C-alpha positions as CSV (number, residue, x, y, z in Angstrom):
1,X,-17.1,16.5,5.2
2,X,-19.4,17.9,7.9
3,X,-20.9,14.2,8.5
4,X,-17.1,12.8,8.5
5,X,-16.5,15.8,11.0
6,X,-13.5,16.9,8.7
7,X,-12.6,20.7,7.9
8,X,-12.5,21.1,4.1
9,X,-9.6,24.0,4.8
10,X,-7.0,21.4,5.7
11,X,-4.5,19.8,3.5
12,X,-5.8,16.2,3.4
13,X,-9.9,16.8,2.9
14,X,-9.0,19.6,0.5
15,X,-7.2,16.9,-1.8
16,X,-10.4,14.8,-2.1
17,X,-12.5,17.9,-2.6
18,X,-10.0,18.9,-5.3
19,X,-10.1,15.2,-6.7
20,X,-14.3,15.3,-6.6
21,X,-14.3,18.8,-8.2
22,X,-11.9,17.6,-11.3
23,X,-14.0,14.9,-12.0
24,X,-15.0,15.5,-15.3
25,X,-11.7,14.5,-16.9
26,X,-11.1,11.1,-15.5
27,X,-9.3,11.8,-12.4
28,X,-12.1,10.5,-9.8
29,X,-12.2,7.3,-12.5
30,X,-8.5,7.0,-12.3
31,X,-8.7,7.4,-8.1
32,X,-11.8,5.0,-8.3
33,X,-9.6,2.5,-10.3
34,X,-6.5,2.8,-8.4
35,X,-8.4,1.8,-5.1
36,X,-10.4,-1.1,-6.6
37,X,-7.0,-2.6,-7.9
38,X,-5.3,-2.0,-4.3
39,X,-8.1,-3.7,-2.4
40,X,-8.5,-6.6,-4.6
41,X,-4.7,-7.5,-4.2
42,X,-5.0,-7.1,-0.7
43,X,-8.1,-9.2,-0.9
44,X,-6.2,-11.8,-3.0
45,X,-3.5,-12.0,-0.9
46,X,-5.2,-12.1,2.6
47,X,-7.6,-15.0,1.1
48,X,-4.6,-16.7,-0.1
49,X,-2.8,-16.3,3.2
50,X,-5.7,-17.4,5.0
51,X,-6.6,-20.5,3.1
52,X,-2.5,-21.6,3.0
53,X,-2.3,-21.5,-0.8
54,X,1.3,-22.4,-1.9
55,X,1.7,-19.2,-4.1
56,X,0.6,-16.7,-1.2
57,X,3.6,-16.2,0.4
58,X,5.2,-15.2,-3.0
59,X,2.5,-12.8,-3.8
60,X,2.4,-11.4,-0.1
61,X,6.8,-10.7,-0.7
62,X,5.9,-9.3,-4.1
63,X,2.9,-7.2,-2.9
64,X,4.8,-5.6,0.2
65,X,8.1,-4.9,-1.9
66,X,6.1,-3.2,-4.3
67,X,6.2,-0.1,-1.8
68,X,9.9,0.0,-1.3
69,X,10.8,2.0,-4.3
70,X,8.2,4.5,-3.6
71,X,9.0,4.8,0.4
72,X,12.9,5.6,-1.1
73,X,11.6,8.3,-3.2
74,X,9.4,9.6,-0.4
75,X,12.6,9.4,1.8
76,X,14.8,11.4,-0.8
77,X,12.5,14.2,-1.6
78,X,11.3,14.4,2.5
79,X,14.0,13.1,4.4
80,X,12.6,12.6,8.0
81,X,12.1,10.2,10.8
82,X,8.7,9.2,10.0
83,X,9.4,8.2,6.2
84,X,13.1,6.4,7.5
85,X,10.9,4.5,10.2
86,X,8.2,3.7,7.5
87,X,10.8,2.5,5.1
88,X,13.0,0.2,7.9
89,X,9.0,-1.3,8.9
90,X,8.5,-2.2,5.5
91,X,12.0,-3.7,4.8
92,X,11.7,-5.5,7.9
93,X,8.0,-7.1,7.3
94,X,9.2,-8.0,3.6
95,X,12.5,-9.2,4.9
96,X,10.5,-11.5,7.5
97,X,8.3,-12.6,4.6
98,X,11.2,-13.7,2.5
99,X,12.6,-15.5,5.4
100,X,9.5,-17.9,6.1
101,X,9.4,-18.5,2.4
102,X,12.9,-19.5,2.2
103,X,12.6,-21.4,5.5
104,X,9.3,-22.9,3.9
105,X,11.2,-23.5,0.7
106,X,14.2,-25.5,2.3
107,X,11.9,-27.9,3.8
108,X,10.6,-29.1,0.7
């Protein structure tokens, strides 16, 4: 924590310290696997979009829309401008991606 200049008494550094301290019960492994899956999905999406794969746009729409239920839950539990803006931005991004997908499907 000191090398990253983080105060261990604050909320987010405390979360990581608690997870690391509880590594014996598999919590750290679960977090590591979740991070690996997330990074893998983003890497596959980036590769496919960069190389113009036909399925890349579908994958981008699906991977972007996965967050919407979580953002709706967060907005329900903790309503506020930040959660509202995050939800609206994500819906706009997914909508734009879906529009591009529909537009490219119409050309075929």
